[in-house]
C-alpha positions in Angstrom: 0.0 -0.1 -0.2 3.3 2.2 1.2 4.2 1.5 -2.1 0.6 2.6 -3.9 1.1 5.5 -2.3 4.5 6.6 -2.9 4.2 5.7 -6.9 1.5 8.4 -7.1 2.7 11.1 -5.6 6.0 10.3 -8.1 3.4 10.2 -11.2 1.7 13.8 -9.6 5.0 15.5 -9.1 6.5 14.2 -12.5 2.7 15.5 -13.9 3.3 19.2 -12.8 6.8 19.4 -13.3 6.2 18.6 -17.3 3.3 21.1 -17.4 5.6 23.3 -15.9 7.9 22.9 -18.6 5.9 23.0 -21.4 4.6 25.8 -19.5 7.7 27.6 -20.0 8.5 26.4 -23.8 5.4 28.2 -24.7 6.2 31.1 -22.6 9.4 31.7 -24.3 7.9 30.6 -27.8 5.2 33.5 -27.1 9.1 35.7 -26.1 10.9 34.7 -28.9 7.6 35.8 -31.3 7.5 39.1 -30.0 10.7 40.1 -30.5 10.5 38.9 -33.8 7.4 40.7 -34.3 9.4 44.0 -33.2 12.3 43.5 -35.1 10.1 43.3 -38.3 8.4 46.8 -37.2 11.6 48.2 -37.1 12.5 46.8 -40.7 9.4 47.8 -42.0 9.9 51.7 -40.6 13.5 51.2 -42.3 11.7 50.3 -45.5 9.9 53.5 -44.8 12.5 55.7 -44.4 14.4 54.9 -47.3 11.5 54.6 -49.6 10.0 57.6 -48.2 13.6 59.5 -49.1 13.5 58.7 -52.6 9.5 59.4 -53.3 7.2 61.3 -51.0 4.3 59.9 -52.9 5.0 56.6 -51.1 2.3 55.1 -49.9 2.9 51.8 -48.0 3.0 48.2 -49.1 2.4 44.2 -47.4 5.5 42.2 -47.3 4.7 38.1 -46.8 7.6 36.8 -45.0 8.1 32.8 -44.9 8.9 31.7 -41.7 11.4 29.7 -42.7 13.8 32.8 -43.2 13.5 33.6 -39.6 13.0 29.8 -37.8 9.7 29.7 -37.6 7.2 27.9 -39.1 4.4 30.8 -39.1 4.7 33.1 -41.9 4.6 36.8 -41.0 2.8 39.7 -42.4 4.4 42.8 -42.6 1.9 46.0 -43.5 3.5 49.3 -44.4 1.2 52.0 -44.6 1.7 55.7 -44.9 -0.7 58.6 -44.7 -0.2 62.4 -44.4 0.4 64.1 -41.0 -2.5 66.4 -40.8 -0.3 69.2 -39.2 3.0 69.0 -41.1 2.7 68.4 -44.7 6.5 67.4 -45.2 5.8 64.5 -42.5 4.7 61.5 -43.2 2.2 59.4 -40.8 3.2 55.9 -40.7 2.5 53.2 -39.5 3.6 48.9 -39.3 1.8 45.8 -38.5 3.7 42.9 -38.1 1.2 39.2 -37.7 2.1 35.8 -37.9 0.0 33.6 -39.6 -1.6 30.9 -37.6 -0.6 32.3 -34.7 -3.4 33.0 -31.5 -0.4 36.2 -30.4 -2.1 39.7 -31.2 -0.1 41.2 -33.9 2.3 44.1 -33.3 1.8 47.7 -34.1 3.4 50.8 -34.2 3.5 54.1 -36.0 6.1 57.4 -36.7 6.2 60.5 -37.8 8.2 60.5 -41.1 10.0 63.3 -43.2 9.3 62.6 -46.8 11.1 64.4 -49.7 
């Protein structure tokens, strides 16, 4: 009887440790996904700045990035949207959104005012 109780406790403790490990792994995966999304948003701002330096008529674009190019199974979609700034006509309001396909994580969005020529 004592051996049965000890085996039951060991099974419960092993299950709890396994669940904690899996939960931690999912947490680190979400952190990595968020960091990659932030880098994609920064890349979008760099692209928008370069395109606005070439032409003030740049209105944005959408990229589809295969996940294998940055070590993931999900593909990423980066959308750049450029609008006129209502207070300063020489500046443009740039909004960049990075979203991952087949992910329950929300899209990562950033916006900035950039100079156009």
